[in-house]
A tleap script that builds the chain and sets N, CA, C and O, in Angstrom:
source leaprc.protein.ff14SB
mol = sequence {
  NMET PRO GLU TYR GLU ILE GLU PHE GLU ILE
  VAL GLU GLY LYS GLY THR THR ILE THR GLY
  PRO PRO TYR PRO ASP LEU ALA LYS GLU GLY
  LEU CYS ALA TRP MET LEU GLY ASP ASP GLU
  ASP PRO MET LYS LYS VAL GLY ASP THR PHE
  ARG HIE PRO ASP ASP LEU GLY LYS MET CYS
  PRO TRP LEU VAL ASP SER LEU THR GLY PHE
  VAL ARG ALA LEU GLU ASN GLY ALA THR LEU
  GLY TRP ARG TYR LYS GLY THR PRO TYR GLU
  LYS GLU ILE ASP PRO ASP GLY VAL THR THR
  GLU PHE VAL ARG CYS PRO ASP PRO THR ALA
  SER GLY ILE VAL ILE LYS ILE THR ARG THR
  ALA LEU PRO CGLU
}
set mol.1.N position { 42.584 108.585 179.225 }
set mol.1.CA position { 43.365 108.154 180.374 }
set mol.1.C position { 44.855 108.341 180.064 }
set mol.1.O position { 45.298 108.022 178.960 }
set mol.2.N position { 45.619 108.849 181.013 }
set mol.2.CA position { 47.054 109.058 180.789 }
set mol.2.C position { 47.783 107.732 180.507 }
set mol.2.O position { 47.337 106.659 180.913 }
set mol.3.N position { 48.892 107.839 179.815 }
set mol.3.CA position { 49.769 106.691 179.621 }
set mol.3.C position { 51.003 106.884 180.500 }
set mol.3.O position { 51.409 108.009 180.790 }
set mol.4.N position { 51.582 105.768 180.912 }
set mol.4.CA position { 52.696 105.811 181.852 }
set mol.4.C position { 53.844 104.930 181.379 }
set mol.4.O position { 53.659 103.951 180.656 }
set mol.5.N position { 55.024 105.315 181.814 }
set mol.5.CA position { 56.216 104.483 181.689 }
set mol.5.C position { 56.464 103.915 183.080 }
set mol.5.O position { 56.395 104.641 184.072 }
set mol.6.N position { 56.751 102.622 183.155 }
set mol.6.CA position { 57.006 101.984 184.455 }
set mol.6.C position { 58.366 101.330 184.418 }
set mol.6.O position { 58.708 100.616 183.476 }
set mol.7.N position { 59.143 101.587 185.469 }
set mol.7.CA position { 60.491 101.045 185.590 }
set mol.7.C position { 60.674 100.461 186.987 }
set mol.7.O position { 60.104 100.956 187.959 }
set mol.8.N position { 61.470 99.411 187.072 }
set mol.8.CA position { 61.809 98.781 188.345 }
set mol.8.C position { 63.291 98.998 188.625 }
set mol.8.O position { 64.113 98.948 187.710 }
set mol.9.N position { 63.629 99.238 189.876 }
set mol.9.CA position { 65.033 99.407 190.278 }
set mol.9.C position { 65.293 98.598 191.531 }
set mol.9.O position { 64.516 98.660 192.484 }
set mol.10.N position { 66.372 97.845 191.540 }
set mol.10.CA position { 66.771 97.118 192.752 }
set mol.10.C position { 67.311 98.142 193.736 }
set mol.10.O position { 68.282 98.837 193.437 }
set mol.11.N position { 66.682 98.244 194.923 }
set mol.11.CA position { 67.163 99.195 195.930 }
set mol.11.C position { 67.769 98.496 197.151 }
set mol.11.O position { 68.508 99.118 197.915 }
set mol.12.N position { 67.464 97.225 197.337 }
set mol.12.CA position { 68.090 96.421 198.379 }
set mol.12.C position { 68.256 95.013 197.834 }
set mol.12.O position { 67.367 94.490 197.162 }
set mol.13.N position { 69.375 94.415 198.120 }
set mol.13.CA position { 69.618 93.041 197.695 }
set mol.13.C position { 71.111 92.808 197.562 }
set mol.13.O position { 71.911 93.739 197.474 }
set mol.14.N position { 71.445 91.552 197.551 }
set mol.14.CA position { 72.863 91.208 197.501 }
set mol.14.C position { 73.060 90.044 196.535 }
set mol.14.O position { 72.425 88.996 196.664 }
set mol.15.N position { 73.938 90.244 195.581 }
set mol.15.CA position { 74.318 89.191 194.662 }
set mol.15.C position { 75.814 88.974 194.738 }
set mol.15.O position { 76.513 89.636 195.505 }
set mol.16.N position { 76.287 88.061 193.954 }
set mol.16.CA position { 77.718 87.807 193.829 }
set mol.16.C position { 77.941 87.106 192.513 }
set mol.16.O position { 76.984 86.700 191.853 }
set mol.17.N position { 79.178 86.961 192.126 }
set mol.17.CA position { 79.511 86.193 190.931 }
set mol.17.C position { 80.032 84.829 191.369 }
set mol.17.O position { 80.976 84.730 192.153 }
set mol.18.N position { 79.404 83.791 190.854 }
set mol.18.CA position { 79.782 82.418 191.182 }
set mol.18.C position { 80.788 81.944 190.137 }
set mol.18.O position { 80.510 81.981 188.938 }
set mol.19.N position { 81.936 81.506 190.587 }
set mol.19.CA position { 82.963 81.032 189.656 }
set mol.19.C position { 83.186 79.531 189.779 }
set mol.19.O position { 83.981 78.967 189.027 }
set mol.20.N position { 82.511 78.879 190.699 }
set mol.20.CA position { 82.650 77.437 190.874 }
set mol.20.C position { 82.654 77.093 192.344 }
set mol.20.O position { 82.520 77.972 193.194 }
set mol.21.N position { 82.808 75.811 192.650 }
set mol.21.CA position { 82.817 75.405 194.061 }
set mol.21.C position { 83.962 76.081 194.815 }
set mol.21.O position { 84.986 76.396 194.208 }
set mol.22.N position { 83.817 76.309 196.106 }
set mol.22.CA position { 82.623 76.013 196.900 }
set mol.22.C position { 81.526 77.047 196.615 }
set mol.22.O position { 81.809 78.222 196.383 }
set mol.23.N position { 80.281 76.590 196.637 }
set mol.23.CA position { 79.157 77.464 196.377 }
set mol.23.C position { 78.675 78.092 197.682 }
set mol.23.O position { 78.714 77.448 198.731 }
set mol.24.N position { 78.225 79.329 197.624 }
set mol.24.CA position { 77.791 80.007 198.851 }
set mol.24.C position { 76.475 79.433 199.390 }
set mol.24.O position { 75.662 78.890 198.642 }
set mol.25.N position { 76.291 79.566 200.692 }
set mol.25.CA position { 75.017 79.251 201.335 }
set mol.25.C position { 74.178 80.520 201.211 }
set mol.25.O position { 74.387 81.475 201.959 }
set mol.26.N position { 73.233 80.537 200.273 }
set mol.26.CA position { 72.515 81.756 199.942 }
set mol.26.C position { 71.812 82.371 201.147 }
set mol.26.O position { 71.968 83.564 201.410 }
set mol.27.N position { 71.039 81.570 201.881 }
set mol.27.CA position { 70.294 82.100 203.027 }
set mol.27.C position { 71.239 82.602 204.107 }
set mol.27.O position { 71.021 83.667 204.684 }
set mol.28.N position { 72.277 81.842 204.379 }
set mol.28.CA position { 73.229 82.221 205.431 }
set mol.28.C position { 73.964 83.515 205.086 }
set mol.28.O position { 74.234 84.335 205.963 }
set mol.29.N position { 74.285 83.693 203.808 }
set mol.29.CA position { 75.046 84.863 203.370 }
set mol.29.C position { 74.141 85.992 202.880 }
set mol.29.O position { 74.633 87.050 202.488 }
set mol.30.N position { 72.823 85.779 202.898 }
set mol.30.CA position { 71.883 86.818 202.479 }
set mol.30.C position { 71.955 87.126 200.993 }
set mol.30.O position { 71.731 88.265 200.585 }
set mol.31.N position { 72.264 86.128 200.183 }
set mol.31.CA position { 72.389 86.313 198.736 }
set mol.31.C position { 71.087 85.918 198.042 }
set mol.31.O position { 70.497 84.879 198.338 }
set mol.32.N position { 70.665 86.751 197.135 }
set mol.32.CA position { 69.478 86.475 196.329 }
set mol.32.C position { 69.888 85.601 195.146 }
set mol.32.O position { 70.788 85.968 194.390 }
set mol.33.N position { 69.242 84.456 194.980 }
set mol.33.CA position { 69.604 83.548 193.893 }
set mol.33.C position { 69.428 84.207 192.528 }
set mol.33.O position { 70.221 83.964 191.618 }
set mol.34.N position { 68.394 85.039 192.376 }
set mol.34.CA position { 68.158 85.710 191.093 }
set mol.34.C position { 69.267 86.704 190.781 }
set mol.34.O position { 69.553 86.942 189.608 }
set mol.35.N position { 69.895 87.286 191.785 }
set mol.35.CA position { 70.908 88.315 191.564 }
set mol.35.C position { 72.298 87.733 191.281 }
set mol.35.O position { 73.226 88.473 190.955 }
set mol.36.N position { 72.443 86.400 191.407 }
set mol.36.CA position { 73.746 85.781 191.193 }
set mol.36.C position { 74.179 85.880 189.740 }
set mol.36.O position { 73.351 85.868 188.829 }
set mol.37.N position { 75.468 85.978 189.541 }
set mol.37.CA position { 76.037 85.994 188.197 }
set mol.37.C position { 77.048 84.878 188.048 }
set mol.37.O position { 77.400 84.209 189.020 }
set mol.38.N position { 77.516 84.679 186.821 }
set mol.38.CA position { 78.561 83.697 186.560 }
set mol.38.C position { 79.450 84.243 185.434 }
set mol.38.O position { 79.388 85.427 185.102 }
set mol.39.N position { 80.257 83.388 184.868 }
set mol.39.CA position { 81.175 83.848 183.827 }
set mol.39.C position { 80.454 84.369 182.588 }
set mol.39.O position { 81.015 85.172 181.843 }
set mol.40.N position { 79.203 83.917 182.355 }
set mol.40.CA position { 78.470 84.321 181.157 }
set mol.40.C position { 77.514 85.487 181.405 }
set mol.40.O position { 77.343 86.335 180.530 }
set mol.41.N position { 76.898 85.541 182.567 }
set mol.41.CA position { 75.936 86.580 182.897 }
set mol.41.C position { 76.396 87.331 184.140 }
set mol.41.O position { 76.683 86.709 185.163 }
set mol.42.N position { 76.472 88.663 184.068 }
set mol.42.CA position { 76.920 89.408 185.252 }
set mol.42.C position { 75.865 89.370 186.353 }
set mol.42.O position { 74.670 89.230 186.093 }
set mol.43.N position { 76.333 89.497 187.570 }
set mol.43.CA position { 75.397 89.537 188.688 }
set mol.43.C position { 74.574 90.815 188.621 }
set mol.43.O position { 75.002 91.830 188.071 }
set mol.44.N position { 73.383 90.733 189.195 }
set mol.44.CA position { 72.547 91.928 189.325 }
set mol.44.C position { 72.954 92.624 190.616 }
set mol.44.O position { 73.447 91.990 191.548 }
set mol.45.N position { 72.741 93.942 190.659 }
set mol.45.CA position { 73.186 94.695 191.825 }
set mol.45.C position { 72.228 95.851 192.099 }
set mol.45.O position { 71.420 96.229 191.251 }
set mol.46.N position { 72.340 96.395 193.293 }
set mol.46.CA position { 71.550 97.565 193.658 }
set mol.46.C position { 71.810 98.654 192.616 }
set mol.46.O position { 72.954 98.936 192.261 }
set mol.47.N position { 70.726 99.253 192.139 }
set mol.47.CA position { 70.813 100.286 191.107 }
set mol.47.C position { 70.447 99.785 189.721 }
set mol.47.O position { 70.139 100.589 188.841 }
set mol.48.N position { 70.473 98.468 189.504 }
set mol.48.CA position { 70.066 97.932 188.203 }
set mol.48.C position { 68.593 98.224 187.969 }
set mol.48.O position { 67.788 98.175 188.898 }
set mol.49.N position { 68.244 98.530 186.722 }
set mol.49.CA position { 66.864 98.874 186.391 }
set mol.49.C position { 66.337 97.945 185.295 }
set mol.49.O position { 67.089 97.376 184.504 }
set mol.50.N position { 65.011 97.822 185.292 }
set mol.50.CA position { 64.304 96.977 184.338 }
set mol.50.C position { 63.037 97.712 183.902 }
set mol.50.O position { 62.365 98.347 184.714 }
set mol.51.N position { 62.722 97.617 182.614 }
set mol.51.CA position { 61.552 98.305 182.072 }
set mol.51.C position { 60.351 97.353 182.040 }
set mol.51.O position { 60.482 96.158 181.775 }
set mol.52.N position { 59.189 97.922 182.316 }
set mol.52.CA position { 57.950 97.162 182.231 }
set mol.52.C position { 57.277 97.524 180.918 }
set mol.52.O position { 57.197 98.713 180.610 }
set mol.53.N position { 56.801 96.601 180.143 }
set mol.53.CA position { 56.805 95.155 180.351 }
set mol.53.C position { 57.984 94.442 179.689 }
set mol.53.O position { 58.113 93.224 179.803 }
set mol.54.N position { 58.836 95.188 179.005 }
set mol.54.CA position { 59.890 94.598 178.181 }
set mol.54.C position { 60.813 93.633 178.922 }
set mol.54.O position { 61.211 92.610 178.365 }
set mol.55.N position { 61.155 93.947 180.169 }
set mol.55.CA position { 62.165 93.160 180.885 }
set mol.55.C position { 61.585 92.170 181.891 }
set mol.55.O position { 62.340 91.596 182.677 }
set mol.56.N position { 60.280 91.954 181.893 }
set mol.56.CA position { 59.695 91.032 182.878 }
set mol.56.C position { 60.307 89.646 182.786 }
set mol.56.O position { 60.492 88.991 183.811 }
set mol.57.N position { 60.626 89.180 181.581 }
set mol.57.CA position { 61.220 87.859 181.412 }
set mol.57.C position { 62.629 87.746 181.966 }
set mol.57.O position { 63.146 86.639 182.112 }
set mol.58.N position { 63.253 88.861 182.276 }
set mol.58.CA position { 64.597 88.863 182.852 }
set mol.58.C position { 64.556 88.861 184.377 }
set mol.58.O position { 65.594 88.799 185.036 }
set mol.59.N position { 63.343 88.931 184.930 }
set mol.59.CA position { 63.205 89.086 186.382 }
set mol.59.C position { 62.764 87.780 187.038 }
set mol.59.O position { 62.193 86.906 186.387 }
set mol.60.N position { 63.034 87.663 188.323 }
set mol.60.CA position { 62.657 86.493 189.108 }
set mol.60.C position { 61.126 86.354 189.102 }
set mol.60.O position { 60.430 87.329 189.384 }
set mol.61.N position { 60.593 85.177 188.791 }
set mol.61.CA position { 59.146 84.993 188.764 }
set mol.61.C position { 58.467 85.309 190.099 }
set mol.61.O position { 57.365 85.856 190.108 }
set mol.62.N position { 59.096 84.979 191.212 }
set mol.62.CA position { 58.517 85.304 192.519 }
set mol.62.C position { 58.405 86.812 192.680 }
set mol.62.O position { 57.399 87.323 193.171 }
set mol.63.N position { 59.440 87.511 192.263 }
set mol.63.CA position { 59.453 88.966 192.371 }
set mol.63.C position { 58.387 89.579 191.475 }
set mol.63.O position { 57.658 90.472 191.905 }
set mol.64.N position { 58.288 89.114 190.242 }
set mol.64.CA position { 57.276 89.633 189.320 }
set mol.64.C position { 55.888 89.409 189.902 }
set mol.64.O position { 55.031 90.288 189.814 }
set mol.65.N position { 55.657 88.249 190.492 }
set mol.65.CA position { 54.353 87.977 191.097 }
set mol.65.C position { 54.065 88.976 192.219 }
set mol.65.O position { 52.928 89.425 192.363 }
set mol.66.N position { 55.058 89.325 193.000 }
set mol.66.CA position { 54.888 90.300 194.079 }
set mol.66.C position { 54.584 91.689 193.545 }
set mol.66.O position { 53.858 92.452 194.183 }
set mol.67.N position { 55.124 92.024 192.393 }
set mol.67.CA position { 54.959 93.349 191.800 }
set mol.67.C position { 53.637 93.530 191.065 }
set mol.67.O position { 53.159 94.655 190.916 }
set mol.68.N position { 53.046 92.438 190.607 }
set mol.68.CA position { 51.936 92.508 189.661 }
set mol.68.C position { 50.768 93.369 190.123 }
set mol.68.O position { 50.291 94.203 189.354 }
set mol.69.N position { 50.296 93.197 191.340 }
set mol.69.CA position { 49.163 93.981 191.820 }
set mol.69.C position { 49.467 95.469 191.856 }
set mol.69.O position { 48.626 96.292 191.496 }
set mol.70.N position { 50.662 95.807 192.288 }
set mol.70.CA position { 51.072 97.219 192.344 }
set mol.70.C position { 51.143 97.804 190.930 }
set mol.70.O position { 50.682 98.918 190.686 }
set mol.71.N position { 51.723 97.042 190.010 }
set mol.71.CA position { 51.860 97.520 188.629 }
set mol.71.C position { 50.484 97.732 188.011 }
set mol.71.O position { 50.251 98.743 187.350 }
set mol.72.N position { 49.570 96.782 188.221 }
set mol.72.CA position { 48.219 96.927 187.652 }
set mol.72.C position { 47.556 98.204 188.166 }
set mol.72.O position { 46.951 98.948 187.393 }
set mol.73.N position { 47.669 98.453 189.452 }
set mol.73.CA position { 47.078 99.667 190.010 }
set mol.73.C position { 47.736 100.912 189.411 }
set mol.73.O position { 47.042 101.828 188.969 }
set mol.74.N position { 49.061 100.949 189.396 }
set mol.74.CA position { 49.775 102.124 188.905 }
set mol.74.C position { 49.540 102.385 187.422 }
set mol.74.O position { 49.364 103.534 187.017 }
set mol.75.N position { 49.534 101.331 186.609 }
set mol.75.CA position { 49.366 101.559 185.176 }
set mol.75.C position { 47.942 101.976 184.822 }
set mol.75.O position { 47.686 102.438 183.710 }
set mol.76.N position { 47.024 101.816 185.761 }
set mol.76.CA position { 45.647 102.258 185.567 }
set mol.76.C position { 45.341 103.561 186.285 }
set mol.76.O position { 44.177 103.921 186.462 }
set mol.77.N position { 46.394 104.274 186.702 }
set mol.77.CA position { 46.237 105.610 187.251 }
set mol.77.C position { 46.066 105.697 188.757 }
set mol.77.O position { 45.976 106.799 189.298 }
set mol.78.N position { 46.020 104.573 189.441 }
set mol.78.CA position { 45.825 104.602 190.896 }
set mol.78.C position { 47.114 105.024 191.620 }
set mol.78.O position { 48.217 104.863 191.098 }
set mol.79.N position { 46.948 105.554 192.803 }
set mol.79.CA position { 48.062 105.789 193.708 }
set mol.79.C position { 47.689 105.133 195.029 }
set mol.79.O position { 46.514 105.064 195.391 }
set mol.80.N position { 48.679 104.663 195.729 }
set mol.80.CA position { 48.480 103.996 197.018 }
set mol.80.C position { 48.964 104.965 198.079 }
set mol.80.O position { 50.139 105.331 198.099 }
set mol.81.N position { 48.069 105.383 198.962 }
set mol.81.CA position { 48.282 106.537 199.815 }
set mol.81.C position { 49.327 106.451 200.902 }
set mol.81.O position { 49.796 107.487 201.373 }
set mol.82.N position { 49.711 105.262 201.320 }
set mol.82.CA position { 50.693 105.218 202.400 }
set mol.82.C position { 52.042 105.704 201.888 }
set mol.82.O position { 52.451 105.363 200.777 }
set mol.83.N position { 52.737 106.506 202.705 }
set mol.83.CA position { 53.958 107.165 202.230 }
set mol.83.C position { 55.245 106.686 202.902 }
set mol.83.O position { 56.327 106.907 202.358 }
set mol.84.N position { 55.164 106.048 204.047 }
set mol.84.CA position { 56.366 105.594 204.771 }
set mol.84.C position { 57.293 106.750 205.106 }
set mol.84.O position { 58.512 106.632 204.988 }
set mol.85.N position { 56.710 107.872 205.526 }
set mol.85.CA position { 57.499 109.078 205.822 }
set mol.85.C position { 58.633 108.770 206.798 }
set mol.85.O position { 58.466 108.021 207.761 }
set mol.86.N position { 59.778 109.364 206.522 }
set mol.86.CA position { 60.933 109.232 207.395 }
set mol.86.C position { 61.648 107.898 207.311 }
set mol.86.O position { 62.495 107.596 208.151 }
set mol.87.N position { 61.314 107.078 206.290 }
set mol.87.CA position { 61.981 105.784 206.108 }
set mol.87.C position { 62.698 105.779 204.759 }
set mol.87.O position { 62.477 106.669 203.937 }
set mol.88.N position { 63.546 104.793 204.529 }
set mol.88.CA position { 64.179 104.688 203.210 }
set mol.88.C position { 63.168 104.410 202.088 }
set mol.88.O position { 63.513 104.494 200.909 }
set mol.89.N position { 61.927 104.080 202.452 }
set mol.89.CA position { 60.902 103.733 201.480 }
set mol.89.C position { 59.887 104.847 201.283 }
set mol.89.O position { 58.792 104.603 200.777 }
set mol.90.N position { 60.239 106.072 201.680 }
set mol.90.CA position { 59.321 107.194 201.514 }
set mol.90.C position { 59.035 107.389 200.026 }
set mol.90.O position { 59.946 107.409 199.198 }
set mol.91.N position { 57.746 107.531 199.708 }
set mol.91.CA position { 57.310 107.522 198.325 }
set mol.91.C position { 57.045 108.917 197.788 }
set mol.91.O position { 56.813 109.868 198.536 }
set mol.92.N position { 57.088 109.005 196.470 }
set mol.92.CA position { 56.595 110.180 195.745 }
set mol.92.C position { 55.215 109.800 195.234 }
set mol.92.O position { 55.020 108.692 194.732 }
set mol.93.N position { 54.259 110.707 195.356 }
set mol.93.CA position { 52.923 110.471 194.808 }
set mol.93.C position { 52.505 111.702 194.032 }
set mol.93.O position { 52.199 112.745 194.611 }
set mol.94.N position { 52.495 111.569 192.707 }
set mol.94.CA position { 52.066 112.652 191.822 }
set mol.94.C position { 51.382 112.006 190.623 }
set mol.94.O position { 52.056 111.552 189.698 }
set mol.95.N position { 50.040 111.961 190.628 }
set mol.95.CA position { 49.322 111.306 189.530 }
set mol.95.C position { 49.660 111.868 188.152 }
set mol.95.O position { 49.504 111.173 187.148 }
set mol.96.N position { 50.117 113.110 188.092 }
set mol.96.CA position { 50.435 113.735 186.799 }
set mol.96.C position { 51.937 113.777 186.530 }
set mol.96.O position { 52.366 114.385 185.550 }
set mol.97.N position { 52.730 113.152 187.371 }
set mol.97.CA position { 54.187 113.171 187.221 }
set mol.97.C position { 54.778 111.825 187.570 }
set mol.97.O position { 54.540 110.831 186.884 }
set mol.98.N position { 55.556 111.801 188.648 }
set mol.98.CA position { 56.247 110.591 189.069 }
set mol.98.C position { 55.630 110.077 190.362 }
set mol.98.O position { 55.440 110.828 191.318 }
set mol.99.N position { 55.319 108.782 190.373 }
set mol.99.CA position { 54.824 108.101 191.564 }
set mol.99.C position { 55.707 106.881 191.783 }
set mol.99.O position { 56.066 106.195 190.826 }
set mol.100.N position { 56.059 106.607 193.035 }
set mol.100.CA position { 56.903 105.455 193.330 }
set mol.100.C position { 56.216 104.543 194.345 }
set mol.100.O position { 55.386 104.983 195.140 }
set mol.101.N position { 56.577 103.283 194.297 }
set mol.101.CA position { 56.155 102.255 195.245 }
set mol.101.C position { 57.372 101.400 195.540 }
set mol.101.O position { 58.288 101.310 194.723 }
set mol.102.N position { 57.385 100.779 196.694 }
set mol.102.CA position { 58.437 99.853 197.060 }
set mol.102.C position { 57.809 98.500 197.359 }
set mol.102.O position { 56.796 98.419 198.055 }
set mol.103.N position { 58.414 97.433 196.831 }
set mol.103.CA position { 57.876 96.090 197.023 }
set mol.103.C position { 59.032 95.175 197.408 }
set mol.103.O position { 60.101 95.201 196.799 }
set mol.104.N position { 58.789 94.368 198.433 }
set mol.104.CA position { 59.762 93.372 198.888 }
set mol.104.C position { 59.392 92.018 198.282 }
set mol.104.O position { 58.213 91.669 198.212 }
set mol.105.N position { 60.380 91.269 197.853 }
set mol.105.CA position { 60.100 89.939 197.316 }
set mol.105.C position { 59.643 89.031 198.464 }
set mol.105.O position { 59.857 89.354 199.632 }
set mol.106.N position { 59.019 87.905 198.136 }
set mol.106.CA position { 58.461 87.057 199.201 }
set mol.106.C position { 59.463 86.161 199.921 }
set mol.106.O position { 59.064 85.418 200.818 }
set mol.107.N position { 60.751 86.198 199.564 }
set mol.107.CA position { 61.739 85.368 200.244 }
set mol.107.C position { 61.813 85.798 201.711 }
set mol.107.O position { 62.170 86.942 201.991 }
set mol.108.N position { 61.486 84.912 202.648 }
set mol.108.CA position { 61.435 85.302 204.052 }
set mol.108.C position { 62.800 85.388 204.744 }
set mol.108.O position { 62.879 85.778 205.909 }
set mol.109.N position { 63.866 85.029 204.038 }
set mol.109.CA position { 65.195 85.068 204.644 }
set mol.109.C position { 65.860 86.416 204.361 }
set mol.109.O position { 65.275 87.288 203.719 }
set mol.110.N position { 67.062 86.568 204.840 }
set mol.110.CA position { 67.834 87.793 204.579 }
set mol.110.C position { 68.209 87.915 203.106 }
set mol.110.O position { 68.804 88.911 202.696 }
set mol.111.N position { 67.862 86.900 202.306 }
set mol.111.CA position { 68.142 86.930 200.873 }
set mol.111.C position { 67.131 87.759 200.101 }
set mol.111.O position { 67.343 88.049 198.923 }
set mol.112.N position { 66.032 88.147 200.745 }
set mol.112.CA position { 64.992 88.923 200.073 }
set mol.112.C position { 65.506 90.258 199.591 }
set mol.112.O position { 66.447 90.817 200.153 }
set mol.113.N position { 64.875 90.768 198.538 }
set mol.113.CA position { 65.301 92.041 197.977 }
set mol.113.C position { 64.125 93.012 197.934 }
set mol.113.O position { 62.974 92.608 198.098 }
set mol.114.N position { 64.415 94.286 197.715 }
set mol.114.CA position { 63.391 95.322 197.592 }
set mol.114.C position { 63.555 95.992 196.230 }
set mol.114.O position { 64.660 96.322 195.798 }
set mol.115.N position { 62.417 96.178 195.575 }
set mol.115.CA position { 62.357 96.821 194.263 }
set mol.115.C position { 61.576 98.118 194.397 }
set mol.115.O position { 60.554 98.168 195.082 }
set mol.116.N position { 62.052 99.153 193.749 }
set mol.116.CA position { 61.327 100.423 193.651 }
set mol.116.C position { 60.649 100.447 192.284 }
set mol.116.O position { 61.295 100.255 191.254 }
set mol.117.N position { 59.341 100.685 192.290 }
set mol.117.CA position { 58.595 100.861 191.062 }
set mol.117.C position { 58.449 102.358 190.839 }
set mol.117.O position { 58.007 103.080 191.733 }
set mol.118.N position { 58.814 102.825 189.658 }
set mol.118.CA position { 58.640 104.238 189.323 }
set mol.118.C position { 57.699 104.343 188.143 }
set mol.118.O position { 57.957 103.805 187.066 }
set mol.119.N position { 56.602 105.048 188.367 }
set mol.119.CA position { 55.637 105.319 187.290 }
set mol.119.C position { 55.790 106.773 186.890 }
set mol.119.O position { 55.692 107.663 187.734 }
set mol.120.N position { 56.028 107.020 185.615 }
set mol.120.CA position { 56.175 108.365 185.098 }
set mol.120.C position { 55.078 108.622 184.074 }
set mol.120.O position { 54.936 107.879 183.103 }
set mol.121.N position { 54.308 109.675 184.296 }
set mol.121.CA position { 53.263 110.042 183.332 }
set mol.121.C position { 53.915 110.550 182.048 }
set mol.121.O position { 54.818 111.385 182.087 }
set mol.122.N position { 53.453 110.042 180.921 }
set mol.122.CA position { 53.971 110.479 179.631 }
set mol.122.C position { 53.181 111.685 179.133 }
set mol.122.O position { 51.993 111.809 179.428 }
set mol.123.N position { 53.825 112.569 178.385 }
set mol.123.CA position { 53.101 113.731 177.856 }
set mol.123.C position { 51.955 113.272 176.948 }
set mol.123.O position { 52.065 112.279 176.229 }
set mol.124.N position { 50.869 114.016 177.004 }
set mol.124.CA position { 49.702 113.660 176.178 }
set mol.124.C position { 49.871 114.160 174.773 }
set mol.124.O position { 48.992 113.957 173.935 }
savepdb mol mol.pdb
quit
C-alpha cells in the first residue's frame, strides 16, 4: 500500500493579535478563537500549514475532530469523488499523486474556518 504525506492549510479564517482589553466579540467580528495570537504566540492566518500527525496538538480540538474521518480515508488510499467544480473548493484527485479535500470547522458562526487537506503520495 502506498505511503502518503498529509498537510493541512488554513484557506479561510480570521484571527487577530490580542494585546489586552477591550477584547473583541469573536462571533460578531468573525474571529476564530484558535487563530488568535498574543504577545507570546503569533496569530494563525490564511496560508499557515500544519503537518499530520506531528502538528495535531497545535490545532483546535474541534477542527481536528472534523478532519479525522477525512484523514483516515485519505491515509488509507481512499478518494472522495465530489469535486466542487467551479468553486473555491474544487479538488484535485490523483490516487498516485496529490489529492485534496476541504473541511469546515463545526463553529456555526462567521468565526468558522476552512482547512485544505493535501495528501501527497510518497515515492515507493
